[in-house]
C-alpha positions as CSV (number, residue, x, y, z in Angstrom):
1,M,0.0,0.0,0.0
2,N,1.5,3.3,-1.1
3,K,1.5,6.4,1.2
4,N,-1.3,8.3,-0.7
5,N,-3.7,5.3,-0.5
6,K,-2.9,4.9,3.2
7,I,-3.6,8.6,3.9
8,K,-6.9,8.3,2.0
9,I,-8.0,5.2,4.0
10,E,-7.1,6.8,7.3
11,F,-8.9,10.0,6.3
12,T,-12.0,8.1,5.3
13,F,-11.8,6.2,8.6
14,L,-11.7,9.5,10.5
15,I,-14.8,10.8,8.6
16,V,-16.7,7.5,9.3
17,I,-15.9,7.7,13.0
18,F,-17.0,11.3,13.2
19,V,-20.3,10.5,11.3
20,I,-21.0,7.6,13.6
21,S,-20.4,9.7,16.7
22,M,-22.8,12.4,15.5
23,F,-25.4,9.8,14.5
24,I,-25.3,8.2,18.0
25,I,-25.6,11.7,19.6
26,V,-28.6,12.7,17.5
27,Y,-30.4,9.4,17.0
28,S,-29.2,7.2,19.9
29,P,-32.0,4.7,20.7
30,F,-30.5,4.2,24.2
31,Y,-30.3,7.8,25.5
32,K,-33.7,9.1,26.3
33,N,-35.0,12.0,28.4
34,F,-37.7,9.9,30.2
35,N,-38.7,12.6,32.7
36,N,-39.3,15.5,30.3
37,Y,-36.8,17.9,31.8
38,S,-36.2,21.3,30.3
39,I,-33.8,24.1,31.3
40,K,-34.1,27.9,31.2
41,K,-31.4,30.5,31.9
42,G,-31.8,33.7,33.9
43,V,-30.2,36.4,36.0
44,V,-31.0,37.1,39.7
45,V,-32.3,40.6,40.0
46,K,-33.5,40.7,43.6
47,V,-32.9,38.6,46.8
48,E,-34.6,38.6,50.2
49,D,-32.9,36.4,52.8
50,N,-34.6,34.7,55.8
51,L,-31.7,32.8,57.1
52,D,-30.1,31.6,60.4
53,Y,-26.3,31.5,60.6
54,N,-24.5,28.7,62.4
55,G,-20.9,29.6,61.8
56,V,-20.4,29.4,58.1
57,V,-23.5,27.3,57.6
58,K,-26.7,29.0,56.4
59,I,-30.1,27.5,57.2
60,G,-33.5,28.9,56.1
61,F,-34.8,30.2,52.8
62,Q,-34.3,32.9,50.2
63,D,-37.0,34.6,48.0
64,I,-35.2,35.3,44.7
65,W,-36.5,37.1,41.6
66,V,-35.0,35.8,38.4
67,K,-35.3,37.6,35.0
68,I,-35.9,35.1,32.3
69,G,-36.1,36.8,28.9
70,N,-38.7,39.6,29.3
71,K,-40.3,38.1,32.5
72,T,-39.3,38.3,36.1
73,I,-40.3,35.2,38.1
74,K,-40.1,34.6,41.9
75,F,-38.6,31.4,43.3
76,S,-38.0,30.1,46.8
77,N,-34.6,28.7,47.6
78,V,-34.4,26.5,50.7
79,L,-31.0,26.1,52.4
80,R,-30.7,23.1,54.8
81,G,-27.1,23.6,55.9
82,N,-25.8,21.0,53.4
83,W,-22.9,22.3,51.4
84,L,-23.2,19.6,48.9
85,L,-26.7,20.6,47.8
86,D,-27.3,24.1,49.0
87,N,-26.9,27.2,46.7
88,Y,-26.7,30.7,48.2
89,F,-27.7,33.3,45.6
90,E,-26.8,37.0,45.3
91,K,-28.0,39.7,43.0
92,G,-26.4,39.4,39.5
93,D,-25.8,35.7,39.6
94,N,-26.4,33.8,36.4
95,V,-28.6,30.8,37.1
96,V,-30.4,27.9,35.4
97,I,-33.9,26.7,36.4
98,I,-34.7,23.0,35.7
99,Y,-38.3,22.3,34.9
100,K,-40.2,19.0,34.9
101,G,-42.9,19.7,32.5
102,N,-44.1,23.2,33.4
103,T,-43.0,22.9,37.1
104,P,-39.7,24.3,38.3
105,I,-38.0,21.7,40.5
106,Y,-34.4,23.0,40.9
107,I,-32.4,26.2,40.6
108,T,-28.7,26.4,40.5
109,Y,-25.7,28.4,39.2
110,D,-25.1,28.5,35.5
111,R,-21.7,26.9,35.5
112,V,-21.8,25.4,32.0
113,T,-20.6,28.6,30.4
114,Y,-17.4,28.4,32.4
115,F,-17.1,24.7,31.5
116,Y,-17.3,25.6,27.8
117,T,-14.5,28.2,28.3
118,Y,-12.2,25.7,29.9
119,L,-13.1,23.1,27.2
120,L,-12.3,25.6,24.4
121,L,-8.9,26.3,26.1
122,F,-8.3,22.5,26.3
123,L,-9.3,21.9,22.7
124,G,-7.4,24.9,21.4
125,L,-4.1,23.8,23.1
126,I,-4.6,20.3,21.6
127,L,-4.9,21.8,18.1
128,I,-2.1,24.3,18.5
129,I,0.4,21.7,19.9
130,G,-0.8,18.6,18.1
131,R,-2.0,20.0,14.7
132,I,-3.1,17.0,12.6
133,N,-2.6,14.7,15.5
134,G,-4.5,17.1,17.7
135,I,-7.5,16.7,15.4
136,K,-7.2,12.9,15.8
137,T,-6.9,13.3,19.5
138,I,-10.1,15.4,19.7
139,L,-12.0,12.9,17.5
140,S,-10.9,9.9,19.6
141,L,-11.9,11.8,22.7
142,L,-15.3,12.6,21.2
143,F,-15.9,9.0,20.3
144,T,-14.9,7.8,23.8
145,I,-17.4,10.3,25.4
146,V,-20.2,9.3,23.0
147,M,-19.7,5.6,23.7
148,I,-19.7,6.0,27.4
149,F,-22.5,8.6,27.9
150,Y,-24.8,7.7,24.9
151,V,-24.3,3.9,24.8
152,L,-22.7,2.3,27.9
153,L,-24.4,4.2,30.8
154,P,-27.9,4.4,29.2
155,L,-27.9,0.6,28.6
156,I,-26.7,-0.1,32.1
157,A,-29.6,2.1,33.3
158,N,-31.9,-0.1,31.2
159,R,-30.7,-3.1,33.2
160,C,-28.2,-4.6,30.8
161,S,-25.2,-6.4,32.2
162,P,-22.6,-3.8,33.2
163,I,-19.6,-6.1,32.9
164,T,-20.5,-7.4,29.4
165,L,-21.4,-4.0,28.2
166,T,-18.2,-2.4,29.6
167,I,-16.0,-5.1,28.0
168,A,-17.7,-4.6,24.6
169,V,-17.6,-0.8,24.7
170,V,-14.1,-0.6,26.1
171,G,-12.9,-3.0,23.4
172,I,-14.5,-0.8,20.7
173,I,-13.0,2.4,22.2
174,I,-9.5,0.8,22.4
175,F,-9.4,-0.3,18.8
176,V,-11.0,2.9,17.4
177,C,-8.8,5.2,19.4
178,F,-5.6,3.4,18.5
179,F,-6.4,3.2,14.8
180,V,-7.4,6.8,14.8
181,L,-4.2,8.0,16.6
182,C,-1.7,5.5,15.2
183,G,-3.1,4.5,11.8
184,F,-3.6,1.1,10.4
185,N,-0.3,-0.6,11.4
186,K,1.2,-3.1,13.8
187,K,1.7,-0.3,16.4
188,A,-2.1,0.1,16.7
189,I,-2.6,-3.7,16.9
190,S,0.0,-4.3,19.6
191,S,-1.2,-1.3,21.6
192,S,-4.8,-2.5,21.4
193,I,-3.9,-6.1,22.5
194,G,-1.7,-4.9,25.3
195,T,-4.4,-2.6,26.6
196,I,-7.1,-5.3,26.5
197,L,-4.9,-7.7,28.4
198,G,-4.0,-5.1,31.0
199,I,-7.6,-4.0,31.5
200,S,-8.7,-7.7,31.8
201,V,-6.2,-8.1,34.6
202,A,-7.5,-5.0,36.4
203,G,-11.1,-6.1,36.0
204,L,-10.5,-9.7,37.1
205,L,-8.6,-8.6,40.2
206,G,-11.4,-6.1,41.0
207,Y,-14.0,-8.9,40.8
208,I,-12.0,-11.2,43.1
209,G,-11.2,-8.4,45.5
210,I,-14.9,-7.2,45.8
211,K,-15.9,-10.8,46.6
212,L,-13.1,-11.4,49.1
213,M,-13.6,-8.1,50.9
214,K,-17.4,-8.4,50.8
215,L,-17.8,-4.8,49.6
216,P,-21.5,-3.9,49.4
217,P,-22.8,-2.8,46.0
218,G,-23.8,0.7,47.2
219,G,-20.8,1.1,49.4
220,F,-18.8,3.5,47.2
221,S,-21.4,6.1,46.4
222,E,-24.4,7.7,48.1
223,F,-25.9,8.0,44.6
224,I,-25.9,4.2,44.1
225,Q,-27.8,4.0,47.4
226,M,-30.3,6.5,46.1
227,I,-30.9,4.4,43.0
228,L,-31.4,1.3,45.2
229,F,-33.9,3.1,47.4
230,S,-35.8,4.4,44.3
231,G,-36.7,0.8,43.4
232,H,-34.5,0.5,40.2
233,F,-32.8,-2.8,39.9
234,I,-29.3,-2.6,38.5
235,D,-26.4,-5.0,38.8
236,F,-24.3,-2.8,41.2
237,Y,-21.6,-5.3,41.6
238,G,-21.1,-5.2,37.9
239,V,-21.1,-1.4,38.1
240,L,-18.3,-1.6,40.7
241,I,-16.2,-3.7,38.4
242,S,-17.0,-1.5,35.3
243,S,-15.9,1.6,37.2
244,I,-12.5,-0.1,37.9
245,I,-12.1,-0.9,34.3
246,L,-13.0,2.5,33.0
247,A,-10.9,4.3,35.6
248,S,-7.8,2.2,34.6
249,L,-8.4,2.5,30.9
250,G,-6.6,5.8,30.2
251,A,-3.4,5.0,32.2
252,I,-3.2,1.5,30.7
253,M,-3.7,2.8,27.2
254,D,-0.9,5.3,27.8
255,V,1.5,2.7,28.9
256,A,0.7,0.3,26.0
257,V,1.1,3.0,23.3
258,D,4.3,4.3,24.9
259,I,6.0,0.9,24.7
260,S,4.5,0.0,21.3
261,S,5.5,3.3,19.8
262,G,9.0,3.2,21.2
263,L,9.6,-0.3,19.8
264,Y,8.0,0.7,16.5
265,E,10.5,3.5,16.1
266,L,13.4,1.3,17.2
267,K,12.5,-1.3,14.6
268,R,12.1,1.4,11.9
269,H,15.6,2.8,12.5
270,K,17.2,-0.6,13.1
271,P,15.4,-3.1,10.8
272,N,17.7,-6.0,11.7
273,I,17.0,-5.9,15.4
274,T,16.1,-9.3,17.0
275,F,13.1,-10.3,19.0
276,N,15.1,-10.5,22.2
277,E,16.6,-7.1,21.7
278,L,13.2,-5.6,21.1
279,F,11.7,-7.2,24.2
280,E,14.6,-6.1,26.4
281,S,14.2,-2.5,25.0
282,G,10.5,-2.6,25.7
283,M,11.1,-3.7,29.3
284,N,13.6,-0.9,29.7
285,I,11.1,1.7,28.4
286,G,8.4,0.2,30.7
287,K,10.7,0.5,33.8
288,D,11.1,4.2,33.1
289,I,7.3,4.9,32.8
290,M,6.1,2.4,35.4
291,G,6.6,4.6,38.5
292,T,5.0,7.7,37.1
293,M,2.0,6.0,35.6
294,A,1.3,4.0,38.8
295,N,1.6,7.2,40.8
296,T,-0.8,8.9,38.4
297,L,-3.5,6.4,39.0
298,I,-3.1,6.2,42.7
299,L,-2.9,10.0,43.1
300,V,-6.2,10.3,41.2
301,Y,-7.9,8.2,43.7
302,V,-6.1,9.7,46.7
303,G,-7.1,13.2,45.5
304,S,-10.7,12.3,45.5
305,L,-10.4,11.0,49.1
306,I,-8.6,13.9,50.7
307,A,-11.7,15.4,52.4
308,P,-13.0,12.1,54.0
309,I,-9.5,11.0,55.0
310,L,-8.8,14.4,56.5
311,Y,-12.1,14.2,58.4
312,F,-11.3,10.8,59.9
313,M,-7.7,11.9,60.8
314,V,-9.1,15.0,62.6
315,K,-11.4,12.7,64.6
316,G,-8.3,10.6,65.6
317,T,-9.3,7.5,63.6
318,S,-6.5,5.1,62.9
319,I,-5.4,4.3,59.3
320,Y,-6.4,0.7,59.8
321,V,-10.0,1.7,60.7
322,I,-10.1,4.3,57.9
323,S,-9.1,1.8,55.3
324,S,-11.9,-0.5,56.5
325,Y,-14.7,1.8,55.6
326,N,-16.6,0.6,52.5
327,F,-16.1,3.5,50.2
328,I,-12.5,4.0,51.1
329,A,-11.8,0.2,50.8
330,Y,-13.3,0.4,47.3
331,E,-11.1,3.3,46.2
332,I,-8.0,1.5,47.6
333,L,-8.9,-1.7,45.8
334,A,-9.6,0.2,42.5
335,S,-6.3,2.0,42.6
336,L,-4.3,-1.2,43.4
337,C,-6.1,-3.2,40.7
338,G,-5.5,-0.5,38.1
339,S,-1.8,-0.2,39.2
340,V,-1.3,-4.0,38.8
341,G,-2.9,-3.8,35.4
342,I,-0.4,-1.0,34.4
343,I,2.6,-3.0,35.6
344,L,1.5,-6.2,33.8
345,T,0.7,-4.2,30.6
346,I,4.5,-3.5,30.3
347,P,5.7,-7.0,29.7
348,L,2.6,-8.0,27.8
349,T,2.8,-5.1,25.4
350,A,6.6,-5.5,25.0
351,L,6.1,-9.2,24.2
352,I,3.3,-8.6,21.7
353,S,5.1,-5.7,20.0
354,S,8.4,-7.6,19.8
355,Y,6.7,-10.6,18.2
356,L,4.7,-8.5,15.6
357,Y,7.7,-6.2,14.7
358,S,10.2,-9.0,14.3
359,S,7.9,-11.4,12.4
């Protein structure tokens, strides 16, 4: 295959992936707004407080007047002293009102505008630094988001098997992303196989660990408990394992492509290199990135647990007791399973890449 034909095929593949992503977003049979929610934006023009202050905690209610288009509508905002759910509004705040049918059920700050600003900064930097590869990166990211939010999660919510779905969706994401980013070559194949094997290890260890530690299905999130109490039946043990697989996916993909790309370039510049030399080089590359990638995954989990761990430490709770709480035990298990998957991805990808490149 000459270079021009290869470029045409890869460009066609990119267009097909983009069209599929847009089709899923617009016509997804899985993603439905069952509850008829709608959103309206407005600006707070007047506030009357009726609050009691307990230190920094506010309890009571606010009467707020919000200008929506040409109309000004009065809303009542209740504050219960819960920082996770309460919003304290002031004059000039941009807000969104969520309606169910014609009834307003929730009012909150309009944060989406700021999210878009940061998103544009992120995408702009990708394009400036990556150029053509930046476009590929954005496309692969779009496809990943579409597959998770418009296929995987809606199907799990419709009582499909989380583990089976996650394996299928993750497999599709892996192959599509690597073929988009790397092209149609052995580098993409070896990276894909190495990632699948590493993810499989993480998921299997997660399954075994959840059973051995007797972690409850709703033990890692209050939102899971809320779903349980609402009467919806979902395989929450499967959700636990699926979350471990998804959380580990990015880091394991990174390790696999680093090793595969390194050996690919080595083979390109030294065509006569042997299998053993390739494998040894792959292991050396893996040793250099092993520590940083394991740290990356563990620090992500630790970062999400700083507040609860700090709370228990202030209360004088021992580390042994802290690690025994259900939600913290789950986070520790997930980080360790993902880290083991990362470590084993190194020799597995080095072995597969060495075989493909030397054959």
